[in-house]
Legacy VTK file of the C-alpha trace (Angstrom):
# vtk DataFile Version 3.0
C-alpha trace
ASCII
DATASET POLYDATA
POINTS 121 float
0.054 0.259 0.193
1.549 3.430 -0.856
2.157 5.872 1.703
0.239 8.953 1.484
1.803 12.345 2.419
-0.171 15.000 3.596
0.143 18.743 3.603
-0.847 20.497 6.936
-2.146 24.069 6.620
0.143 26.480 8.497
-1.415 29.769 8.457
1.029 31.426 10.972
4.198 30.632 8.840
5.581 33.477 7.142
4.651 33.123 4.274
1.296 31.051 5.289
1.219 27.649 3.850
-1.521 26.009 2.256
-2.345 22.419 0.828
-3.622 21.954 -2.921
-7.049 23.867 -3.328
-6.852 25.467 0.173
-5.480 28.829 -0.296
-8.148 31.797 -0.111
-9.853 32.846 -3.504
-8.184 36.244 -3.835
-4.608 34.996 -4.521
-3.364 33.971 -7.645
0.171 33.007 -9.393
2.459 35.403 -11.774
0.978 33.373 -14.675
-2.952 34.096 -13.425
-2.089 38.033 -12.737
-0.703 38.224 -16.235
-3.771 36.775 -17.665
-5.366 39.534 -16.087
-3.240 42.311 -17.148
-1.711 42.619 -13.498
1.791 41.942 -12.174
2.577 41.150 -8.637
3.998 45.137 -8.046
6.357 45.340 -4.983
4.565 42.862 -2.558
6.280 39.908 -1.717
4.735 36.330 -1.815
1.630 36.246 0.209
1.094 32.441 0.353
2.818 29.386 -0.545
0.770 26.368 -1.675
2.163 22.790 -1.531
1.106 19.447 -3.038
3.041 16.348 -3.016
4.759 15.176 -6.532
6.856 12.110 -7.298
6.758 13.857 -10.570
10.111 15.804 -11.891
9.716 19.207 -12.343
10.138 22.786 -10.779
9.892 24.588 -8.294
10.300 21.565 -5.731
10.986 21.241 -1.946
11.647 17.618 -0.656
9.349 15.927 -2.486
6.191 18.709 -2.669
6.146 21.085 -5.645
4.645 24.592 -4.565
3.391 27.929 -6.388
3.627 31.024 -5.089
0.622 32.991 -4.750
0.076 36.938 -4.552
-2.653 39.125 -3.662
-4.616 40.311 -6.568
-6.089 43.399 -4.553
-2.266 44.575 -4.008
-1.358 43.955 -7.738
-0.766 46.683 -10.093
-1.184 47.005 -13.624
1.118 45.786 -16.182
3.777 48.124 -17.698
2.424 48.995 -21.122
5.198 48.276 -23.573
6.394 51.740 -25.247
6.901 52.340 -28.808
10.956 52.074 -28.808
10.839 48.905 -26.629
8.281 47.516 -29.071
10.528 48.247 -32.075
13.593 47.057 -30.391
11.785 43.822 -29.451
10.508 43.557 -33.343
13.731 42.038 -34.871
14.577 39.466 -32.087
10.887 38.545 -32.227
11.173 37.568 -36.059
14.233 35.611 -35.732
13.372 33.338 -32.611
11.861 30.187 -32.903
8.249 29.709 -32.544
7.077 28.749 -29.242
7.025 25.024 -28.429
9.922 24.187 -31.344
11.871 21.487 -30.776
15.251 23.145 -31.448
16.333 26.694 -30.808
18.607 26.350 -33.847
17.215 25.881 -37.521
18.607 22.789 -39.345
21.512 23.265 -41.604
20.595 23.410 -45.156
22.297 20.272 -47.117
24.425 21.746 -49.902
24.169 20.810 -53.534
27.478 18.763 -53.987
29.549 16.724 -51.129
32.383 18.424 -49.981
35.559 17.459 -52.226
38.219 15.132 -50.681
42.063 16.118 -50.528
43.540 15.535 -53.592
46.996 14.860 -52.075
46.243 11.363 -51.074
LINES 1 122
121 0 1 2 3 4 5 6 7 8 9 10 11 12 13 14 15 16 17 18 19 20 21 22 23 24 25 26 27 28 29 30 31 32 33 34 35 36 37 38 39 40 41 42 43 44 45 46 47 48 49 50 51 52 53 54 55 56 57 58 59 60 61 62 63 64 65 66 67 68 69 70 71 72 73 74 75 76 77 78 79 80 81 82 83 84 85 86 87 88 89 90 91 92 93 94 95 96 97 98 99 100 101 102 103 104 105 106 107 108 109 110 111 112 113 114 115 116 117 118 119 120
């Protein structure tokens, strides 16, 4: 029989620790904040959400994966990209590989003829 690991709630810790699904509803991860057009601002991590995982992956603490949650009420709006910054990022975005591609560098194109051998042999 497999031993089940339990995450205990510790609201007195700094930051407070909650198990998966046990955190208050007004908290969100960085990705969730970005989806709403927000950023954490200068607030620190408000809550750690822990869950046991035998699967690899990061972030991880002693067999437990965790997520850092931030308060949505204290979050700030995302900073809009200026025209100069967008112009500077445009050439790098055009040359970068598409998201989720297997390799970051393009495959070499095959040459029309094989390379010549050393004629002195």
